[in-house]
VEXDREN-2710 file (C-alpha; in Angstrom, 1 decimal):
% VEXDREN-2710
k/r/px/py/pz
1/MET/7.1/-8.3/-2.5
2/GLU/7.2/-9.1/1.2
3/THR/10.6/-9.5/2.7
4/SER/11.7/-13.0/3.5
5/VAL/10.9/-14.3/6.9
6/ARG/13.3/-16.3/9.0
7/PRO/12.1/-19.6/10.5
8/GLY/10.7/-19.1/14.0
9/ALA/9.8/-15.4/13.3
10/THR/6.3/-14.1/13.7
11/ALA/4.5/-10.7/13.1
12/ILE/3.1/-8.9/16.2
13/GLY/0.6/-6.1/15.7
14/PRO/1.3/-2.8/17.5
15/ASP/-2.4/-2.2/18.5
16/GLY/-1.9/1.4/17.4
17/GLY/0.8/3.5/15.7
18/TRP/0.8/2.9/12.0
19/GLY/-2.2/0.7/12.6
20/TRP/-4.5/3.7/12.6
21/MET/-3.5/4.5/9.0
22/VAL/-4.2/0.9/8.2
23/ALA/-7.7/1.3/9.8
24/LEU/-8.2/4.4/7.7
25/ALA/-7.2/2.4/4.6
26/ALA/-9.7/-0.3/5.5
27/ALA/-12.5/2.3/6.0
28/THR/-11.7/3.9/2.7
29/ALA/-11.7/0.6/0.8
30/ASP/-14.9/-0.5/2.5
31/GLY/-16.5/2.9/1.6
32/ILE/-15.5/2.7/-2.1
33/VAL/-16.4/-1.0/-2.7
34/GLY/-19.4/-1.3/-0.3
35/THR/-21.3/1.7/-1.7
36/TYR/-20.2/1.6/-5.4
37/SER/-23.6/0.5/-6.9
38/PHE/-25.5/3.0/-4.7
39/VAL/-23.2/5.9/-5.5
40/MET/-23.5/5.1/-9.2
41/SER/-27.4/4.9/-9.1
42/PRO/-27.7/8.4/-10.7
43/LEU/-26.5/6.9/-13.9
44/TYR/-29.3/4.4/-14.4
45/ILE/-31.8/6.7/-16.0
46/ASP/-29.1/8.1/-18.4
47/LEU/-28.0/4.5/-19.3
48/GLN/-31.6/3.6/-20.1
49/ARG/-32.0/6.6/-22.4
50/GLU/-28.6/6.3/-24.1
51/PHE/-28.9/2.6/-25.0
52/ASN/-32.8/2.5/-25.2
53/THR/-32.8/-0.4/-22.7
54/SER/-35.0/-1.5/-19.9
55/ALA/-34.6/-0.8/-16.2
56/GLU/-33.8/-4.5/-15.6
57/LYS/-31.0/-4.6/-18.1
58/ALA/-29.5/-1.3/-16.9
59/ALA/-29.5/-2.6/-13.3
60/TRP/-27.3/-5.6/-14.3
61/VAL/-24.3/-3.3/-14.9
62/PHE/-23.5/-2.6/-11.2
63/SER/-25.1/-5.7/-9.8
64/ILE/-22.5/-7.8/-11.6
65/THR/-19.8/-5.7/-9.9
66/ASN/-21.2/-6.4/-6.4
67/PHE/-21.6/-10.1/-7.1
68/ILE/-18.0/-10.6/-8.2
69/ALA/-16.6/-8.3/-5.5
70/TYR/-18.2/-10.3/-2.7
71/VAL/-18.4/-13.8/-4.0
72/PHE/-14.8/-13.8/-5.1
73/ALA/-13.4/-11.9/-2.1
74/PHE/-11.2/-14.9/-1.2
75/LEU/-9.2/-14.2/-4.4
76/GLY/-7.5/-11.2/-2.8
77/THR/-6.6/-13.2/0.3
78/SER/-5.1/-16.0/-1.7
79/VAL/-2.9/-13.7/-3.8
80/SER/-1.8/-11.7/-0.8
81/ILE/-0.4/-14.8/0.9
82/ARG/2.1/-15.1/-2.0
83/ILE/3.0/-11.4/-2.8
84/GLY/1.8/-9.5/0.3
85/ALA/-1.3/-7.4/1.0
86/ARG/0.3/-4.1/-0.2
87/MET/1.3/-5.4/-3.7
88/THR/-2.0/-7.2/-4.0
89/VAL/-4.2/-4.2/-3.4
90/MET/-2.1/-1.9/-5.5
91/ALA/-2.1/-4.3/-8.4
92/PHE/-5.8/-5.1/-8.3
93/SER/-6.8/-1.4/-7.9
94/CYS/-5.6/-0.9/-11.5
95/LEU/-8.5/-3.0/-12.8
96/PRO/-11.3/-0.7/-11.6
97/LEU/-9.4/2.2/-13.0
98/ILE/-9.1/0.5/-16.4
99/GLY/-12.7/-0.8/-16.3
100/LEU/-14.4/2.4/-15.4
101/PHE/-12.2/4.6/-17.7
102/SER/-12.8/2.3/-20.6
103/SER/-16.6/2.6/-20.0
104/TYR/-16.3/6.1/-21.5
105/PHE/-16.1/4.4/-24.9
106/ALA/-19.1/2.1/-24.3
107/THR/-21.2/1.5/-27.4
108/SER/-23.7/-0.9/-25.8
109/ILE/-25.1/-2.0/-22.4
110/HIS/-23.3/-5.3/-22.9
111/TYR/-20.0/-3.4/-23.1
112/LEU/-20.7/-2.0/-19.7
113/TYR/-21.4/-5.5/-18.3
114/ILE/-17.7/-6.3/-19.0
115/SER/-16.0/-3.0/-18.3
116/ALA/-18.0/-1.5/-15.3
117/GLY/-19.2/-5.0/-14.2
118/VAL/-16.7/-7.8/-14.5
119/VAL/-13.4/-6.0/-14.8
120/THR/-14.2/-3.6/-12.0
121/GLY/-15.7/-6.4/-9.8
122/ILE/-12.5/-8.4/-10.0
123/GLY/-10.5/-5.4/-9.0
124/PHE/-12.8/-4.9/-6.0
125/ALA/-12.6/-8.5/-5.1
126/GLY/-8.8/-8.4/-4.9
127/SER/-8.7/-5.1/-3.0
128/LEU/-11.2/-5.4/-0.2
129/SER/-10.2/-8.6/1.7
130/PRO/-6.4/-7.9/2.1
131/THR/-7.1/-4.5/3.7
132/HIS/-9.4/-6.1/6.3
133/VAL/-7.0/-8.9/7.0
134/THR/-4.1/-6.5/7.5
135/ASN/-6.3/-4.3/9.7
136/ALA/-6.9/-7.3/11.9
137/LYS/-3.2/-8.1/12.1
138/TYR/-2.3/-4.7/13.3
139/PHE/-4.9/-4.8/16.1
140/PRO/-4.6/-8.2/17.9
141/THR/-6.3/-7.0/21.0
142/ARG/-8.1/-3.8/20.0
143/TYR/-9.7/-5.1/16.8
144/ALA/-13.2/-4.1/17.9
145/LEU/-12.2/-0.5/18.0
146/ALA/-10.4/-0.7/14.6
147/ASN/-13.4/-2.5/13.1
148/GLY/-15.7/0.2/14.4
149/ILE/-13.6/2.8/12.5
150/THR/-13.8/0.7/9.4
151/HIS/-17.6/0.7/9.6
152/ILE/-17.6/4.5/9.3
153/GLY/-16.3/4.3/5.7
154/PRO/-19.5/3.3/4.0
155/ALA/-21.6/5.8/5.9
156/VAL/-19.3/8.7/5.0
157/ALA/-19.1/7.5/1.4
158/LEU/-22.9/7.3/1.1
159/PHE/-23.2/10.8/2.6
160/ILE/-20.6/12.5/0.3
161/LEU/-20.4/10.7/-3.0
162/PRO/-24.0/10.5/-4.5
163/PRO/-24.4/14.3/-4.8
164/ILE/-20.9/14.5/-6.3
165/THR/-21.9/11.8/-8.8
166/GLN/-25.1/13.6/-9.8
167/MET/-23.1/16.8/-10.2
168/CYS/-20.7/15.1/-12.5
169/VAL/-23.6/13.7/-14.5
170/ASN/-25.0/17.2/-14.9
171/LEU/-21.7/18.7/-15.9
172/TYR/-20.0/15.9/-17.9
173/GLY/-22.7/13.4/-18.8
174/TRP/-22.6/9.7/-17.9
175/ARG/-19.4/9.1/-19.9
176/GLY/-17.5/11.8/-18.1
177/THR/-18.9/10.5/-14.8
178/PHE/-17.3/7.1/-15.4
179/VAL/-13.9/8.9/-15.9
180/VAL/-14.3/10.8/-12.6
181/GLU/-15.4/7.7/-10.8
182/SER/-12.3/5.8/-12.1
183/ALA/-10.1/8.4/-10.4
184/ILE/-12.1/8.0/-7.2
185/VAL/-11.9/4.2/-7.0
186/PHE/-8.1/4.4/-7.9
187/HIS/-7.7/5.7/-4.3
188/LEU/-7.7/1.9/-3.5
189/CYS/-4.1/2.1/-4.7
190/VAL/-3.3/4.6/-2.0
191/CYS/-5.1/2.3/0.5
192/GLY/-2.8/-0.5/-0.6
193/ALA/0.3/1.6/-0.2
194/LEU/-0.7/2.2/3.4
195/LEU/-0.7/-1.5/4.2
196/ARG/2.9/-1.6/5.5
197/PRO/4.1/-5.2/6.2
198/LEU/4.5/-5.9/9.9
199/LYS/8.0/-6.4/11.2
200/HIS/8.7/-10.0/12.2
201/VAL/10.4/-10.8/15.5
202/GLN/12.2/-14.0/16.5
203/VAL/10.2/-16.1/19.0
204/PRO/11.5/-18.9/21.3
205/GLU/11.4/-22.4/19.8
206/ALA/8.3/-24.3/20.8
207/THR/8.6/-26.9/23.6
208/GLU/6.1/-29.3/25.1
209/ASP/5.6/-27.0/28.1
210/ASN/4.6/-23.9/26.1
211/ILE/2.7/-25.4/23.2
212/GLN/-0.5/-25.6/25.2
213/VAL/-0.1/-22.0/26.5
214/ASP/0.6/-20.7/23.0
215/ARG/-2.6/-22.4/21.7
216/GLU/-4.7/-20.9/24.4
217/HIS/-3.4/-17.3/24.1
218/SER/-2.3/-17.0/20.5
219/ASN/-4.4/-14.9/18.1
220/PRO/-4.6/-16.8/14.7
221/ILE/-4.9/-13.5/12.9
222/THR/-1.3/-12.6/13.9
223/ASN/0.2/-16.0/13.2
224/ASP/1.4/-16.1/9.6
225/ALA/1.7/-19.9/9.3
226/ASP/-1.8/-20.5/10.7
227/GLU/-3.2/-17.7/8.5
228/GLN/-1.7/-19.1/5.3
229/LEU/-3.0/-22.6/6.1
230/SER/-6.4/-21.2/7.0
231/ASN/-6.7/-19.2/3.8
232/LYS/-5.6/-22.1/1.6
233/ARG/-8.4/-24.2/3.1
234/THR/-11.0/-21.5/3.2
235/PHE/-12.6/-22.1/-0.2
236/LYS/-12.4/-25.9/0.2
237/SER/-14.0/-25.6/3.6
238/ILE/-16.9/-23.7/2.1
239/ILE/-17.5/-26.6/-0.2
240/VAL/-17.2/-29.5/2.3
241/CYS/-18.2/-27.8/5.5
242/CYS/-21.4/-29.9/5.8
243/GLY/-19.5/-33.2/5.7
244/ASP/-16.4/-32.2/7.8
245/ASN/-16.9/-32.9/11.5
246/ASN/-14.2/-30.4/12.4
247/ILE/-16.2/-27.5/10.9
248/GLN/-19.8/-28.4/11.6
249/LEU/-22.0/-25.3/11.8
250/PRO/-25.1/-24.7/13.9
251/PHE/-28.4/-25.3/12.4
252/LEU/-29.3/-21.5/12.7
253/PHE/-26.4/-20.5/10.5
254/PRO/-27.8/-21.7/7.2
255/VAL/-31.1/-20.0/8.1
256/PHE/-29.3/-16.8/8.8
257/VAL/-27.5/-17.1/5.4
258/ILE/-30.9/-17.4/3.6
259/SER/-32.1/-14.3/5.6
260/VAL/-28.9/-12.4/4.4
261/LEU/-29.8/-13.3/0.8
262/PHE/-33.3/-11.7/1.2
263/MET/-31.8/-8.8/3.0
264/SER/-29.3/-8.1/0.3
265/MET/-31.9/-8.4/-2.4
266/THR/-34.1/-5.9/-0.6
267/TYR/-31.4/-3.4/0.4
268/SER/-29.6/-3.3/-2.9
269/GLY/-32.9/-3.0/-4.9
270/VAL/-34.2/-0.2/-2.7
271/MET/-31.0/1.8/-2.7
272/VAL/-30.3/1.4/-6.4
273/HIS/-33.8/2.5/-7.5
274/LEU/-34.4/5.1/-4.7
275/GLN/-33.4/8.1/-6.8
276/SER/-35.2/6.8/-9.9
277/ARG/-38.4/6.4/-7.8
278/ALA/-38.2/9.9/-6.5
279/SER/-37.6/11.2/-10.1
280/VAL/-40.6/9.4/-11.4
281/ALA/-42.7/10.8/-8.5
282/GLN/-41.4/14.3/-9.6
283/VAL/-40.7/15.4/-6.0
284/GLY/-37.6/17.4/-7.0
285/SER/-34.7/17.7/-9.5
286/MET/-32.1/15.0/-10.0
287/GLN/-29.6/16.9/-7.9
288/ARG/-32.0/17.3/-5.1
289/THR/-33.1/13.7/-5.1
290/SER/-29.5/12.6/-5.0
291/PHE/-29.4/13.9/-1.4
292/LEU/-31.9/11.2/-0.4
293/ILE/-29.0/8.6/-0.6
294/SER/-26.9/11.0/1.5
295/ILE/-29.6/11.1/4.1
296/SER/-29.6/7.3/4.2
297/GLY/-25.8/7.3/4.5
298/ILE/-25.5/9.7/7.4
299/CYS/-28.4/8.0/9.3
300/SER/-26.7/4.6/8.7
301/PHE/-23.8/5.8/10.9
302/PHE/-26.2/6.3/13.8
303/GLY/-27.8/2.9/13.1
304/ARG/-24.5/1.2/13.2
305/PHE/-23.5/3.0/16.4
306/GLY/-26.8/2.5/18.2
307/SER/-27.1/-1.2/17.3
308/SER/-23.6/-1.8/18.6
309/ILE/-24.5/-0.3/21.9
310/LEU/-27.7/-2.5/22.1
311/VAL/-25.7/-5.6/21.6
312/TYR/-22.7/-4.6/23.7
313/TYR/-24.9/-4.0/26.8
314/LYS/-27.0/-7.1/26.0
315/ILE/-30.2/-5.2/25.7
316/LEU/-31.0/-7.1/22.5
317/SER/-29.2/-10.0/20.8
318/SER/-27.4/-9.6/17.5
319/LEU/-30.0/-11.9/15.8
320/CYS/-32.9/-9.9/17.2
321/VAL/-31.4/-6.6/16.0
322/PHE/-30.8/-8.0/12.6
323/SER/-34.4/-9.3/12.4
324/LEU/-35.9/-6.1/13.7
325/GLY/-33.9/-4.0/11.3
326/LEU/-35.0/-6.1/8.4
327/PHE/-38.6/-6.0/9.5
328/THR/-38.4/-2.2/9.7
329/ILE/-37.1/-2.0/6.1
330/GLY/-40.0/-4.1/5.0
331/VAL/-42.5/-1.8/6.7
332/ILE/-41.3/1.4/5.1
333/CYS/-41.3/-0.3/1.7
334/VAL/-45.0/-1.1/1.9
335/VAL/-46.1/2.4/3.1
336/PRO/-46.9/4.3/-0.1
337/GLN/-47.5/7.6/1.8
338/LEU/-43.7/7.9/2.1
339/ALA/-43.4/8.2/-1.7
340/GLU/-45.6/11.2/-2.3
341/THR/-43.6/14.2/-1.2
342/TYR/-39.9/15.0/-0.8
343/ALA/-40.4/15.1/2.9
344/GLY/-41.8/11.6/2.8
345/PHE/-38.9/10.4/0.7
346/ALA/-36.5/12.0/3.2
347/ALA/-38.3/10.3/6.1
348/PHE/-38.1/7.0/4.2
349/SER/-34.3/7.5/3.6
350/ALA/-33.7/8.3/7.2
351/ILE/-35.5/5.3/8.5
352/LEU/-33.8/3.1/5.8
353/GLY/-30.4/4.4/6.9
354/LEU/-31.0/3.6/10.6
355/ALA/-32.4/0.2/9.9
356/SER/-29.8/-0.8/7.3
357/GLY/-27.0/0.5/9.5
358/ALA/-28.1/-1.9/12.3
359/VAL/-28.5/-4.8/9.8
360/MET/-25.1/-4.3/8.2
361/THR/-23.4/-4.2/11.6
362/MET/-24.9/-7.5/12.6
363/LEU/-24.0/-9.1/9.3
364/PHE/-20.8/-10.5/10.7
365/THR/-21.5/-10.0/14.4
366/TYR/-24.1/-12.7/14.6
367/PRO/-22.0/-15.4/12.8
368/TYR/-19.2/-14.5/15.1
369/ASP/-21.4/-14.9/18.2
370/LEU/-23.0/-18.1/16.9
371/CYS/-20.0/-20.0/15.5
372/GLY/-17.0/-18.4/17.2
373/SER/-13.8/-16.9/15.9
374/GLU/-12.3/-20.4/15.1
375/ARG/-14.9/-20.8/12.3
376/ALA/-14.7/-17.3/11.0
377/SER/-12.6/-18.4/8.0
378/VAL/-15.6/-20.5/6.9
379/THR/-18.6/-18.5/8.1
380/PHE/-17.6/-15.0/6.8
381/PRO/-17.0/-16.1/3.2
382/ILE/-20.3/-17.9/3.2
383/VAL/-22.1/-14.8/4.4
384/LEU/-20.3/-12.6/1.8
385/CYS/-21.3/-15.1/-1.0
386/SER/-25.0/-14.8/0.1
387/TYR/-24.8/-11.1/0.2
388/GLY/-23.2/-11.0/-3.2
389/VAL/-25.8/-13.2/-4.7
390/GLY/-28.6/-11.0/-3.3
391/SER/-26.8/-7.9/-4.6
392/LEU/-26.8/-9.5/-8.0
393/LEU/-30.5/-10.4/-8.0
394/GLY/-32.1/-7.4/-6.2
395/PRO/-31.7/-4.5/-8.6
396/PRO/-32.5/-6.4/-11.8
397/PHE/-35.5/-8.0/-10.0
398/ALA/-36.8/-4.6/-9.1
399/GLY/-36.1/-3.3/-12.6
400/TRP/-38.1/-6.2/-14.1
401/ILE/-41.1/-5.4/-11.9
402/PHE/-41.0/-1.8/-13.0
403/ASP/-40.7/-2.7/-16.6
404/SER/-43.8/-5.0/-16.2
405/TRP/-46.0/-2.6/-14.2
406/HIS/-44.5/0.8/-14.7
407/ASP/-45.1/1.7/-11.1
408/TYR/-42.4/1.8/-8.4
409/ASN/-44.9/1.2/-5.7
410/TYR/-45.3/-2.4/-6.9
411/VAL/-41.5/-2.7/-6.9
412/TYR/-41.2/-1.6/-3.3
413/TYR/-44.1/-3.9/-2.3
414/ALA/-42.2/-6.8/-3.7
415/LEU/-39.0/-5.8/-2.0
416/GLY/-40.8/-5.3/1.2
417/CYS/-42.2/-8.8/1.0
418/CYS/-38.6/-10.1/0.6
419/SER/-37.6/-8.2/3.7
420/PHE/-40.5/-9.7/5.7
421/VAL/-39.5/-13.2/4.6
422/GLY/-35.9/-12.6/5.7
423/SER/-37.0/-11.3/9.0
424/PHE/-39.7/-13.9/9.8
425/ILE/-37.6/-17.0/9.2
426/LEU/-35.3/-15.8/12.0
427/VAL/-38.2/-15.6/14.6
428/PRO/-37.9/-19.3/15.6
429/GLY/-34.2/-18.8/16.3
430/ILE/-34.9/-15.7/18.4
431/ILE/-37.6/-17.5/20.4
432/ARG/-35.2/-20.5/20.9
433/ASN/-32.4/-18.2/22.1
434/TYR/-34.8/-16.4/24.5
435/ARG/-36.0/-19.6/26.0
436/ALA/-32.4/-20.9/26.4
437/GLY/-31.4/-17.6/28.1
438/LYS/-34.3/-17.9/30.6
439/SER/-33.4/-21.5/31.4
440/ASP/-29.8/-20.5/32.1
END
């Protein structure tokens, strides 16, 4: 439990110190939760064989996890307001441990929908958001640097964990792999333990003279009262934002949200079925093809870093980078020559990593640029919901196409078309922004 706070006291982040450990915790949590379904992709073929089920039904197992983790991310924030971020993350981290460990005893694919899907997803939903909120509290002025460290987590996880997962499948089977994975995700508990509550200091009582100054210079992330009020209204704001004049959103924002949906469908479908596609093409052993996901992971780090430089120096806008990255993913999906040899698959994975890294970095950068920080409590959950829905639909959609046509080329053609749609609907916004920039 958080210690009681005296009236008039507020928390001030140190912009360093223990904050670097909090940033490490946020990066670890983001790496575990954000790459979970991709890391577990080596299990799909084994699950299909074990339960004699289709690729579509097997894909639902981890798609459910992503959907719950992102759509219900506000759950962790709401609970952390009452019991603190440390207790919230440590408590919720027990659910993925229980869910994945109990998957060892699965007797049907529907059992896994509950254990590895719903139970694990709720644990992820309660663990991810408080770590990022605490990270923001610790860095009121250097948050961009701390957030950059956080972005390293998924890239490192994608590079390291897929080969380890495949090795576990080879040694212990899919049941033993669930046990090992339960131990890995329980590191979320360690992440929670690192979320040390900030010390509160007494601040002068507000007067008419300093109220305006406080409003202009205060950071809402570090103001506990404002944060609690904002989080309590977050879910309600998502529901009524179209009718509330105080939180009206630009017209381009819903277009971007639709684009995120198509992006998430494409990216999740491509990554989840990447190793299965390579296995069907017989370009190498399962252990060797697991490194394709690692190639994508390490290249995504360079994609994230490079896209940040492009936007920071205003070479390209965040919307343009997002659209170009999505277009690039669509192009490589519809080029069948990249799916004939292991070298072709490696090139595919490298380009996918670079493009997806750029896209994922702009996922929250563009809403921030478009709507401002004062609307972040509304725009970020909406973007997360859209991403979660796409993650739910993408892998099963790809599995359904494969079950119907028995050819992964058709699967990737369809995913590529989704990527093109998500990219093209942003073109009018890019042209509009370009013309507005020239007029200025």
